[in-house]
C-alpha positions as CSV (number, residue, x, y, z in Angstrom):
1,X,92.3,80.0,-27.6
2,X,92.6,78.9,-23.9
3,X,96.1,77.7,-24.7
4,X,97.0,81.2,-26.1
5,X,95.6,83.0,-23.0
6,X,97.4,80.6,-20.7
7,X,100.7,81.3,-22.5
8,X,100.1,85.0,-22.5
9,X,99.5,85.0,-18.7
10,X,102.6,83.0,-18.0
11,X,104.7,85.4,-20.2
12,X,103.1,88.4,-18.5
13,X,104.1,87.1,-15.1
14,X,107.8,87.0,-16.2
15,X,107.7,90.3,-17.9
16,X,105.8,92.3,-15.3
17,X,106.6,90.6,-12.1
18,X,109.1,92.6,-9.8
19,X,112.7,91.6,-10.4
20,X,114.5,89.8,-7.7
21,X,117.5,91.9,-6.7
22,X,120.8,90.1,-6.6
23,X,123.0,90.6,-3.6
24,X,125.3,93.3,-4.6
25,X,128.1,94.9,-2.7
26,X,129.6,98.0,-4.3
27,X,132.9,99.6,-3.2
28,X,133.7,103.1,-4.2
29,X,137.4,102.5,-5.4
30,X,139.3,99.3,-6.2
31,X,141.6,99.1,-3.0
32,X,138.3,99.1,-0.9
33,X,136.9,96.4,-3.3
34,X,140.1,94.3,-2.7
35,X,139.4,94.4,1.1
36,X,135.8,93.5,0.6
37,X,136.7,90.6,-1.9
38,X,139.0,89.1,0.8
39,X,136.1,88.8,3.2
40,X,133.4,87.9,0.6
41,X,135.4,85.1,-1.2
42,X,132.9,82.4,-1.8
43,X,130.0,84.4,-0.5
44,X,129.2,87.3,-2.9
45,X,130.7,89.3,-5.8
46,X,132.1,92.9,-5.3
47,X,131.5,95.6,-7.7
48,X,133.7,98.7,-8.0
49,X,132.1,102.2,-8.6
50,X,135.1,104.0,-10.1
51,X,136.4,102.8,-13.4
52,X,140.0,102.0,-13.9
53,X,142.2,105.0,-14.2
54,X,139.7,107.4,-12.6
55,X,140.6,109.3,-9.3
56,X,138.2,109.8,-6.4
57,X,139.6,113.3,-6.1
58,X,137.8,114.5,-9.1
59,X,135.2,111.9,-10.2
60,X,131.7,112.9,-11.3
61,X,128.9,110.3,-10.9
62,X,127.1,109.3,-14.1
63,X,123.3,108.4,-14.1
64,X,124.2,104.8,-14.5
65,X,126.4,105.0,-11.5
66,X,123.6,106.4,-9.4
67,X,121.3,103.5,-10.5
68,X,124.0,101.0,-9.5
69,X,124.2,102.5,-6.1
70,X,120.4,102.6,-5.7
71,X,120.3,98.9,-6.4
72,X,123.1,97.8,-4.0
73,X,122.6,96.0,-0.8
74,X,125.8,97.6,0.7
75,X,128.0,100.4,-0.3
76,X,131.5,100.5,1.1
77,X,133.3,103.9,0.7
78,X,136.3,105.7,2.1
79,X,134.3,108.6,3.5
80,X,133.2,112.1,3.0
81,X,136.6,113.7,3.6
82,X,138.0,111.7,0.6
83,X,134.8,111.3,-1.5
84,X,132.6,114.2,-0.7
85,X,130.7,113.8,-3.9
86,X,129.4,110.4,-2.6
87,X,127.9,111.8,0.7
88,X,124.6,113.1,-0.5
89,X,124.2,110.3,-3.1
90,X,124.6,107.7,-0.4
91,X,122.2,109.5,1.9
92,X,119.6,109.8,-0.9
93,X,120.0,106.2,-2.1
94,X,118.8,105.0,1.5
95,X,121.1,102.0,1.1
96,X,123.1,100.4,3.8
97,X,126.6,101.8,3.7
98,X,129.9,101.6,5.8
99,X,132.6,104.2,5.7
100,X,136.2,103.4,6.3
101,X,136.9,106.9,7.9
102,X,134.0,106.6,10.2
103,X,135.1,103.1,11.3
104,X,138.7,104.5,11.9
105,X,137.2,107.2,14.1
106,X,135.1,104.7,16.0
107,X,138.1,102.5,16.5
108,X,140.2,105.5,17.8
109,X,137.4,106.4,20.2
110,X,137.2,102.9,21.6
111,X,141.0,102.8,22.0
112,X,140.9,106.1,23.8
113,X,138.2,105.0,26.2
114,X,140.0,101.8,26.9
115,X,143.3,103.7,27.5
116,X,141.6,106.3,29.7
117,X,140.2,103.6,32.0
118,X,143.7,102.6,33.0
119,X,145.2,106.1,33.4
120,X,145.3,108.6,36.3
121,X,143.9,112.1,35.8
122,X,147.1,113.9,35.0
123,X,148.2,111.1,32.7
124,X,144.9,111.8,30.8
125,X,145.8,115.4,30.1
126,X,149.3,114.4,28.8
127,X,147.8,111.8,26.6
128,X,145.1,114.2,25.2
129,X,147.9,116.7,24.3
130,X,149.9,114.0,22.4
131,X,146.8,112.6,20.7
132,X,145.9,116.2,19.5
133,X,149.2,116.7,18.0
134,X,149.2,113.2,16.3
135,X,145.9,113.8,14.8
136,X,147.0,117.0,13.1
137,X,150.0,115.2,11.8
138,X,148.1,112.2,10.4
139,X,145.2,114.1,9.0
140,X,146.2,113.6,5.3
141,X,147.0,110.0,5.9
142,X,143.5,109.5,7.0
143,X,142.3,110.5,3.5
144,X,144.0,107.4,2.0
145,X,143.6,104.8,4.8
146,X,143.8,101.8,2.5
147,X,147.6,102.5,2.2
148,X,148.1,101.7,5.8
149,X,148.4,97.9,6.6
150,X,147.3,98.8,10.2
151,X,144.3,100.7,9.1
152,X,143.4,97.8,6.6
153,X,143.5,95.3,9.5
154,X,141.1,97.4,11.7
155,X,138.8,98.1,8.9
156,X,138.6,94.5,7.8
157,X,137.6,93.6,11.4
158,X,134.7,96.1,11.4
159,X,133.7,95.3,7.8
160,X,133.5,91.6,8.6
161,X,130.9,92.5,11.3
162,X,128.8,94.4,8.9
163,X,129.0,91.7,6.2
164,X,127.8,89.0,8.6
165,X,124.7,91.1,9.3
166,X,124.1,91.3,5.5
167,X,125.0,87.6,4.9
168,X,124.0,85.9,8.2
169,X,123.8,82.5,6.6
170,X,127.6,82.9,5.6
171,X,128.9,84.1,8.9
172,X,131.2,81.2,9.4
173,X,132.7,81.6,6.0
174,X,133.2,85.4,6.4
175,X,135.0,84.6,9.8
176,X,137.2,82.0,8.0
177,X,138.1,84.6,5.3
178,X,138.8,87.2,7.8
179,X,141.2,85.0,9.7
180,X,142.9,84.0,6.4
181,X,143.2,87.7,5.4
182,X,144.6,88.8,8.8
183,X,147.1,85.9,8.6
184,X,148.3,87.0,5.1
185,X,148.6,90.6,6.2
186,X,150.8,89.6,9.2
187,X,153.0,87.5,6.7
188,X,153.3,90.3,4.3
189,X,154.3,92.8,7.0
190,X,157.1,90.5,8.3
191,X,158.4,89.9,4.7
192,X,158.0,93.7,4.0
193,X,160.3,94.7,6.8
194,X,163.1,92.6,5.5
195,X,162.6,93.7,2.0
196,X,162.7,97.4,2.8
197,X,165.4,97.4,5.4
198,X,168.2,98.2,2.9
199,X,166.4,101.3,1.5
200,X,164.7,102.8,4.6
201,X,167.1,105.6,4.9
202,X,167.0,106.7,1.2
203,X,164.9,109.8,0.5
204,X,162.3,110.1,-2.1
205,X,159.4,112.5,-3.3
206,X,155.9,111.4,-4.0
207,X,153.5,113.0,-6.6
208,X,150.8,113.7,-3.9
209,X,150.9,113.3,-0.2
210,X,148.8,110.0,0.0
211,X,151.4,107.6,1.4
212,X,151.9,108.6,5.0
213,X,150.1,105.5,6.3
214,X,152.5,103.3,4.4
215,X,155.6,105.5,4.8
216,X,155.1,105.7,8.7
217,X,154.2,102.1,9.1
218,X,157.4,100.9,7.6
219,X,159.5,104.0,8.7
220,X,160.4,105.1,5.1
221,X,162.2,108.3,4.3
222,X,159.8,110.5,2.4
223,X,161.4,113.8,2.1
224,X,158.8,115.7,0.2
225,X,155.7,115.7,-2.2
226,X,154.7,117.7,-5.1
227,X,151.1,118.4,-4.3
228,X,148.3,117.9,-1.6
229,X,145.6,118.0,-4.3
230,X,146.5,116.4,-7.6
231,X,143.5,118.1,-9.3
232,X,145.0,121.5,-8.8
233,X,148.0,122.7,-10.8
234,X,150.7,124.6,-8.6
235,X,151.7,128.1,-9.7
236,X,155.1,129.2,-11.0
237,X,156.3,130.3,-7.6
238,X,155.4,127.0,-6.0
239,X,157.1,125.1,-8.8
240,X,160.3,127.0,-8.1
241,X,160.1,126.2,-4.4
242,X,159.5,122.5,-5.2
243,X,162.6,122.6,-7.5
244,X,164.7,124.1,-4.9
245,X,163.4,121.7,-2.2
246,X,164.2,118.8,-4.4
247,X,167.7,120.1,-5.1
248,X,168.5,120.6,-1.4
249,X,167.1,117.3,-0.3
250,X,168.6,113.8,-0.2
251,X,166.0,112.4,-2.7
252,X,167.1,109.5,-4.7
253,X,163.8,108.9,-6.4
254,X,160.6,110.8,-7.4
255,X,157.3,108.8,-7.9
256,X,154.8,109.6,-10.5
257,X,151.2,108.3,-10.6
258,X,149.4,106.7,-13.6
259,X,146.2,108.6,-13.0
260,X,147.9,112.1,-13.8
261,X,150.2,113.4,-16.4
262,X,153.9,113.4,-15.4
263,X,154.3,116.9,-16.9
264,X,154.6,118.5,-13.5
265,X,157.3,116.3,-12.4
266,X,159.1,116.6,-15.8
267,X,159.4,120.3,-15.4
268,X,160.6,120.1,-11.7
269,X,163.2,117.3,-12.2
270,X,164.5,118.4,-15.7
271,X,168.3,118.3,-15.5
272,X,168.6,116.7,-12.1
273,X,170.1,113.3,-11.4
274,X,167.2,111.6,-9.8
275,X,165.5,108.3,-10.6
276,X,161.8,108.0,-11.3
277,X,159.4,105.3,-10.2
278,X,155.6,104.9,-10.4
279,X,153.3,104.4,-7.5
280,X,149.6,103.5,-8.2
281,X,147.5,104.2,-5.1
282,X,144.4,102.8,-6.8
283,X,145.5,99.3,-7.7
284,X,144.9,99.7,-11.4
285,X,145.2,96.2,-13.0
286,X,144.8,94.3,-9.8
287,X,142.2,91.5,-9.9
288,X,139.3,91.9,-7.3
289,X,139.7,88.5,-5.7
290,X,141.2,86.9,-2.7
291,X,144.9,87.7,-2.5
292,X,144.4,91.0,-4.3
293,X,145.1,93.4,-1.6
294,X,148.4,91.8,-0.7
295,X,149.3,91.8,-4.3
296,X,148.4,95.6,-4.5
297,X,150.6,96.4,-1.5
298,X,153.4,94.3,-2.6
299,X,153.5,96.0,-6.0
300,X,153.9,99.3,-4.0
301,X,156.8,98.0,-2.1
302,X,158.5,96.6,-5.2
303,X,158.3,100.0,-6.7
304,X,160.0,101.5,-3.6
305,X,162.7,99.0,-3.4
306,X,163.4,99.2,-7.3
307,X,163.7,102.9,-7.4
308,X,165.7,103.3,-4.2
309,X,168.2,100.6,-4.9
310,X,171.4,101.7,-6.4
């Protein structure tokens, strides 16, 4: 009898004792997971909230997704401008989080403060006017910051600080991973400049205006886009305008995206002598592991050079 009671109590301890929560880092989309995985290589696993093929523009959280967020130690997301559906959920979850867009704003603020310390008063006014115009010009690029190598560099530096707070015993490893990633990013950019040099002047259209960070960084010749919001279908009048714009442009290639039906581009390009490529801004099929982000970006550049080469 005593043996039975002892066995029952031991079993009850395992069944009813509070579960020890494993360290969990969740990123909202695959490209963000790729950055986190670079820094957490050998430290912790990274989970991705959105499934393959889903888009942050029109995703709806399931109850299981909310439970995953509630149990996480850290949530890494792009930000409220790109993922408004996550804003209230993250606040309600009361889980530590870091936003790429907020980090970018913080970085810009520090850069402005540093610059202003070394300028005269009238130079301040001129710089403010230029900055204001640049902000308007780059607003849509800020919605897709993971497509900018420069933004990825700045965010990885700030994310590393946050991760070292979460994993203080692995600070040295995170520093090592960060240095390795930044070095690989520098090598990638140098090789990319050589790869893209022959096609920089050749025009192209993209499916939606997500690539400004990449286009401006490498000085590519994007002459148009088909939509700002891929979840909304343009009307007949707008389709006609897009067709005319494409006919009058120097576009050699149009790019579709795997997350969306190519029917829109089919209707606009029908009968036109223009090549077609595919750009995947969400890194579908890329393994979340060290080297993944560079593989993702290299894949995009390969699509550019392939479609823009005669």
